[in-house]
N, C-alpha and C positions, 0 to 999 in steps of 0.2 A: 585506505579505503573504511568508504563510504558506507553510512548508516544502506544506504539504499543499497549499496553491492552488496550486502552480506546480507537482504532477501532470499542470492542467490543458493546457499547455502541451508533454506528456514522446507519444513516441508505446511510448519500457518507461516499466515505477516498476518496484524492489526492494524486499520489504521484509523484513526477520527480524526475526523472531517470537522474542523472549527470554522465560520465565519466568520472571518475580519474585515470590517469598515476604509484602516487605513492601512497604507503601507502594501508590499509586494506577497506573495507567495515563494515559498521554498520546490521547485520543481522538482524533483525523490526519483524521478526516470530517468533520469534524461541523460546519455553519452552510457547506459549500458552496453553491452559489445553482443553478440548473437553466437550461439543458437541461446535464448532465453527458455527458463521456465515457467511451466506454463499451470496457472492457480487460476481459481475456481469460485467464487464468493460462495461464502458456505454460512451469512447470516449475519443478517445488518440488523441490528437498534436504530431508532430516530427518539429524540429525545429534541426539544424548544431551544438544548445550546451544540450536540452537533449530532454530526450519524455517525457512525463505530458498522467497521466495513472489515469482517472477517475471510480472509483467502484461503485455502487447501490448494495444495499443489493433485494437481490430476496427476495420477498414475497412467503411463505410459504403456 
């Protein structure tokens, strides 16, 4: 099970986006199966080096 697939089991998720000048990125959320849990952005922190996003699971 990949790290991205483990998010299905969590109520919170934090991701840090860092700009990359060379090379490619990694797709964290591809090949996931339905039904997927719904998350909403709870907090965004910006800095010159990265953007930090905190997601929380939406209550159904």
